[in-house]
C-alpha positions as CSV (number, residue, x, y, z in Angstrom):
1,M,121.0,105.7,79.8
2,A,124.5,104.3,80.1
3,D,125.9,107.7,80.9
4,T,123.5,108.0,83.9
5,R,124.6,104.7,85.3
6,V,128.2,105.6,85.0
7,H,127.5,108.9,86.6
8,W,125.7,107.4,89.6
9,A,128.2,104.6,89.9
10,S,131.1,107.0,90.1
11,R,129.3,109.2,92.6
12,A,128.6,106.2,94.8
13,N,132.4,105.8,95.5
14,E,132.8,109.5,96.6
15,H,132.8,110.2,100.3
16,H,129.7,112.1,101.5
17,P,129.5,113.6,105.0
18,R,126.4,111.6,105.9
19,R,127.5,108.4,104.2
20,D,128.8,107.0,107.5
21,I,125.5,107.7,109.3
22,L,123.3,106.3,106.5
23,A,125.6,103.4,105.6
24,G,123.5,100.2,105.5
25,K,120.3,101.8,106.7
26,R,117.3,100.3,105.1
27,I,115.0,103.0,103.8
28,L,111.5,102.6,102.4
29,I,110.4,105.1,99.8
30,V,106.6,105.8,99.9
31,E,106.1,107.9,96.8
32,D,103.5,107.7,94.0
33,E,105.5,109.4,91.3
34,P,107.8,106.8,89.8
35,I,110.4,109.2,88.5
36,V,110.6,110.9,91.9
37,A,110.9,107.5,93.6
38,V,113.7,106.5,91.3
39,D,115.5,109.8,92.1
40,Y,115.2,109.1,95.8
41,H,116.4,105.5,95.2
42,F,119.7,106.8,93.6
43,Q,120.0,109.6,96.3
44,L,119.8,106.8,99.0
45,L,122.4,104.7,97.2
46,D,124.6,107.8,96.9
47,A,124.3,108.4,100.7
48,G,125.3,104.7,101.4
49,A,121.8,103.6,102.4
50,E,119.9,100.6,101.1
51,P,116.6,101.4,99.4
52,V,114.0,98.7,100.4
53,G,111.8,99.6,97.5
54,Y,109.2,102.1,96.7
55,K,105.4,101.9,97.3
56,A,102.9,104.1,95.7
57,T,99.9,103.5,98.0
58,S,99.4,103.5,101.8
59,Q,98.2,99.9,101.7
60,S,101.2,98.7,99.7
61,A,103.5,100.6,102.1
62,I,101.9,99.1,105.2
63,D,102.0,95.6,103.6
64,C,105.7,96.1,103.0
65,L,106.4,97.4,106.5
66,M,104.7,94.4,108.0
67,T,107.0,92.0,106.1
68,H,110.3,93.9,105.8
69,A,112.5,95.5,108.5
70,V,113.3,99.1,107.7
71,D,115.3,101.7,109.6
72,A,113.5,104.7,108.3
73,A,111.1,105.9,105.6
74,I,110.7,108.7,103.1
75,V,107.0,109.5,102.9
76,D,105.2,111.6,100.4
77,L,102.0,113.1,101.9
78,Q,99.8,112.5,98.8
79,L,99.7,108.9,97.5
80,R,97.6,107.1,94.8
81,D,95.0,106.0,97.4
82,G,94.9,109.3,99.4
83,T,97.1,110.8,102.1
84,S,99.8,108.8,103.8
85,E,98.3,109.4,107.3
86,R,97.9,105.6,107.9
87,V,101.5,105.0,106.9
88,M,102.8,107.7,109.3
89,A,100.6,106.3,112.1
90,W,102.1,102.8,111.5
91,L,105.6,104.2,111.5
92,R,105.0,106.2,114.8
93,E,103.4,103.1,116.5
94,H,106.4,101.0,115.6
95,G,109.1,103.6,116.4
96,V,110.3,103.9,112.8
97,P,111.6,107.4,112.0
98,F,110.4,109.1,108.9
99,V,110.8,112.2,106.8
100,V,107.7,113.7,105.1
101,I,107.9,115.2,101.7
102,S,105.2,117.3,100.1
103,A,104.6,119.7,97.3
104,N,102.2,121.5,99.7
105,V,104.2,122.0,102.9
106,A,102.4,125.3,103.6
107,E,99.1,123.4,104.0
108,L,100.5,120.8,106.5
109,T,99.4,121.2,110.1
110,D,100.0,118.2,112.3
111,L,102.8,115.8,111.4
112,A,103.7,114.5,114.8
113,G,106.6,112.1,114.7
114,A,108.2,113.3,111.5
115,A,111.9,113.8,111.8
116,A,111.6,116.5,109.1
117,V,109.1,118.0,106.7
118,L,110.6,118.9,103.3
119,A,109.2,120.7,100.3
120,K,109.4,119.2,96.8
121,P,111.7,119.3,95.0
122,V,114.2,118.2,97.7
123,P,117.9,118.7,97.0
124,P,119.9,115.5,97.6
125,E,122.0,117.0,100.5
126,Q,118.8,118.2,102.2
127,L,117.2,114.8,102.0
128,A,120.4,113.1,103.3
129,A,120.6,115.5,106.2
130,A,117.0,114.9,107.1
131,L,117.5,111.2,107.0
132,A,120.7,111.4,109.0
133,S,118.7,113.3,111.7
134,C,116.6,110.2,112.1
135,F,119.6,108.5,113.5
136,A,121.1,111.3,115.6
137,G,121.3,110.8,119.4
138,P,121.1,107.4,121.2
139,A,121.7,104.3,119.1
140,R,118.6,102.9,117.4
141,H,117.9,99.2,117.4
């Protein structure tokens, strides 16, 4: 375990192209697989973002969104309590950009509002690029 922490700590000090864009951005992870959520957590830290936490159900994600300010979200389509449609609807209604991740991208039809739709497993650079696209263009408040 110590080797992993040293590895991530040393990588956190490296300059990444999207680090400036994602620096300080608060990102919620909505993912029901703990190991995947932890991986996203470290990818976010690597990119300079601040992981808000991870939620494994739509209800816990919505509860978190109602009490914590976030700049964007990573949303897995399938959660412990069903699909994440309710979470995506909340994010759309509140103008919070999000990236959808799914193992079944070919089956997805309507994901209006998603900045990107990515297939699992997602390489770190692809996830960082998708999140960075959430903040492209006019400044977000």
